[in-house]
C-alpha positions as CSV (number, residue, x, y, z in Angstrom):
1,X,0.1,0.0,0.0
2,X,1.4,3.5,-1.0
3,X,1.9,6.0,1.6
4,X,0.2,9.6,1.8
5,X,1.8,12.8,2.5
6,X,-1.1,15.2,3.0
7,X,-0.2,18.9,3.9
8,X,-2.5,21.4,5.5
9,X,-5.8,20.0,5.2
10,X,-8.7,19.7,7.7
11,X,-10.5,16.6,8.1
12,X,-14.1,17.1,9.5
13,X,-16.8,15.0,10.9
14,X,-15.0,11.7,9.6
15,X,-15.6,8.4,11.3
16,X,-12.4,6.7,10.6
17,X,-13.6,3.7,12.9
18,X,-15.2,2.5,9.7
19,X,-12.7,4.2,7.2
20,X,-9.2,3.8,7.5
21,X,-6.7,6.8,7.8
22,X,-4.4,6.2,5.1
23,X,-0.6,5.4,5.9
24,X,1.7,8.1,5.8
25,X,2.6,11.7,7.0
26,X,0.0,14.4,7.6
27,X,1.9,17.9,8.1
28,X,-0.3,20.8,9.4
29,X,-3.7,19.1,9.3
30,X,-6.8,19.6,11.7
31,X,-8.9,16.7,12.5
32,X,-12.5,18.2,13.8
33,X,-15.3,16.4,15.4
34,X,-13.6,13.2,13.8
35,X,-14.1,9.5,15.5
36,X,-11.0,7.4,15.6
37,X,-12.4,5.3,18.3
38,X,-10.3,1.5,18.2
39,X,-8.7,2.8,15.4
40,X,-4.9,1.7,14.4
41,X,-2.9,4.6,13.8
42,X,0.2,2.9,14.1
43,X,3.3,4.0,12.0
44,X,1.3,7.0,11.0
45,X,3.5,10.7,11.3
46,X,1.4,13.6,12.7
47,X,3.5,16.8,12.5
48,X,2.1,20.2,13.7
49,X,-1.2,18.8,13.6
50,X,-4.6,19.3,15.9
51,X,-7.2,17.1,17.1
52,X,-10.6,19.1,17.9
53,X,-13.3,17.5,19.6
54,X,-12.8,14.1,18.7
55,X,-12.8,10.6,19.9
56,X,-9.7,8.8,20.1
57,X,-10.6,6.2,22.4
58,X,-8.7,2.9,22.3
59,X,-6.5,4.1,19.6
60,X,-3.6,2.3,18.7
61,X,-0.4,4.2,18.2
62,X,2.3,1.9,18.1
63,X,5.7,3.7,16.7
64,X,3.4,6.8,15.7
65,X,4.9,10.5,15.6
66,X,3.3,12.9,17.2
67,X,5.4,16.0,16.9
68,X,3.7,19.2,17.8
69,X,0.5,18.0,18.2
70,X,-2.5,19.6,20.0
71,X,-5.7,17.9,21.5
72,X,-8.4,20.2,22.2
73,X,-11.7,19.1,23.8
74,X,-11.1,15.3,22.8
75,X,-12.1,11.9,24.3
76,X,-9.0,9.7,24.8
77,X,-9.7,6.3,26.6
78,X,-7.7,3.6,27.1
79,X,-4.4,4.8,25.0
80,X,-1.1,3.6,25.4
81,X,1.0,6.7,24.7
82,X,4.0,4.8,25.8
83,X,4.5,3.0,22.5
84,X,4.6,6.1,20.3
85,X,7.7,7.1,18.9
86,X,9.8,8.7,22.0
87,X,12.1,10.8,20.0
88,X,9.5,12.8,18.6
89,X,6.7,13.0,21.3
90,X,6.1,16.3,21.7
91,X,1.8,17.2,22.4
92,X,-0.2,19.3,24.4
93,X,-4.1,18.7,25.8
94,X,-6.6,21.0,26.6
95,X,-10.2,20.3,27.8
96,X,-9.3,16.5,27.3
97,X,-10.6,13.3,28.8
98,X,-7.6,11.1,29.1
99,X,-8.6,8.6,31.5
100,X,-7.2,5.0,31.6
101,X,-4.3,5.8,29.4
102,X,-0.9,5.1,30.0
103,X,2.2,7.1,29.7
104,X,4.9,4.7,31.0
105,X,8.3,5.3,31.3
106,X,7.9,8.4,28.8
107,X,10.0,11.8,28.7
108,X,7.5,14.5,29.1
109,X,9.3,17.6,30.6
110,X,7.7,20.7,30.4
111,X,4.4,19.0,28.9
112,X,1.2,21.5,29.4
113,X,-2.0,19.3,30.7
114,X,-5.3,22.3,30.8
115,X,-8.6,21.2,32.0
116,X,-8.1,17.5,31.5
117,X,-9.2,14.5,33.6
118,X,-6.8,11.7,34.3
119,X,-9.0,9.0,36.3
120,X,-6.7,5.9,36.6
121,X,-4.2,7.1,34.0
122,X,-0.6,5.6,34.5
123,X,2.2,7.8,34.9
124,X,4.7,5.0,35.9
125,X,8.5,5.8,35.8
126,X,7.3,9.1,33.7
127,X,9.5,12.2,33.6
128,X,7.4,15.1,34.1
129,X,10.1,17.4,35.4
130,X,8.2,21.2,35.1
131,X,4.9,19.6,33.8
132,X,1.8,21.5,34.2
133,X,-1.3,20.4,35.3
134,X,-3.7,23.6,35.1
135,X,-7.5,22.6,36.4
136,X,-6.6,19.0,35.9
137,X,-8.8,16.4,37.7
138,X,-6.4,13.7,38.5
139,X,-8.7,11.4,40.5
140,X,-6.9,8.0,41.0
141,X,-4.1,8.5,38.5
142,X,-1.1,6.3,39.4
143,X,2.4,8.2,39.8
144,X,4.9,5.4,40.7
145,X,8.6,6.3,40.5
146,X,8.1,9.2,38.5
147,X,10.3,12.4,38.4
148,X,7.6,15.4,39.4
149,X,10.4,17.7,40.0
150,X,9.1,21.3,39.2
151,X,5.8,20.0,38.1
152,X,3.1,22.6,39.1
153,X,0.0,20.7,40.5
154,X,-1.2,24.1,42.1
155,X,-4.6,24.1,40.5
156,X,-4.8,20.6,40.0
157,X,-7.5,18.5,42.0
158,X,-8.1,14.8,43.4
159,X,-4.0,13.8,43.4
160,X,-2.7,11.5,45.9
161,X,0.8,9.9,45.2
162,X,3.7,8.5,47.7
163,X,6.1,11.4,48.3
164,X,8.8,8.6,49.0
165,X,8.5,6.8,45.6
166,X,8.6,10.0,43.6
167,X,10.8,12.8,43.1
168,X,9.2,15.9,44.2
169,X,11.5,18.8,44.8
170,X,10.0,22.2,44.0
171,X,6.7,20.6,42.7
172,X,4.3,23.3,43.4
173,X,1.0,22.2,45.3
174,X,-1.9,24.2,46.6
175,X,-2.4,24.5,50.5
176,X,-5.9,23.1,50.1
177,X,-5.0,19.7,48.1
178,X,-1.6,19.0,49.3
179,X,-3.2,17.3,52.6
180,X,-4.2,14.6,49.9
181,X,-0.3,13.4,49.7
182,X,-0.6,12.6,53.5
183,X,-3.2,10.0,53.0
184,X,-0.5,7.2,53.3
185,X,0.2,8.2,56.9
186,X,-3.3,7.9,58.3
187,X,-3.0,10.6,60.2
188,X,-5.6,13.4,61.6
189,X,-4.9,17.1,60.4
190,X,-7.1,19.5,62.8
C-alpha cells in the first residue's frame, strides 16, 4: 500500500473507525469532530497537527510520531502513549479526557495539560519535570517512581501519590489539596 503525504488539510466529521486513515505523513492538518475510536494509527506521522472535539478512545499508536500535536476537547480513553515514537513525542492537551491511559516510562519534560481528566491514568516511571497540570482532575491517577520535580499541581485536584516513591523537589501544590499527599500516613489534621 502506498503511503500518503497530506499537507495543510482539514478533516471534519469523518468516522475513521469505519474508514481507515491512510498510512503516511500528515503535516499541519486539522481533525475536527472525527471519530477514531479503536482505530489503528500505528506508524503514522502527525506533525504540527491538531485534533479538536475528536474521539480517540482505544486508538493504537505503535511507533506513531506525534510531533507538535495539540489535542483540544477530545475524548481519549484507554490509550497507551508509551508505544509512540519517543524521540519526536511533543504534545499538549486542553480540555481533554485521558482516563485509563498510560504514559509509562515517557519523557514528558515541560508538557502542558490544561483542564484534563486523568482517572486511573498511569504515570509510572515517567519524567514529568516542569510539567503543568492546570485545573486538571487527577482522581485515582497512578504516579509511581516518577520524576515530578518542578511540576505544577497548584490548580489540580484529587491527586494522591507517594512522596517517598516519586521525586517531588520544588513541585508546586495548593494548600487545600496538598493534604491528599498525607493520606498514606493515616494521620489526622486539625
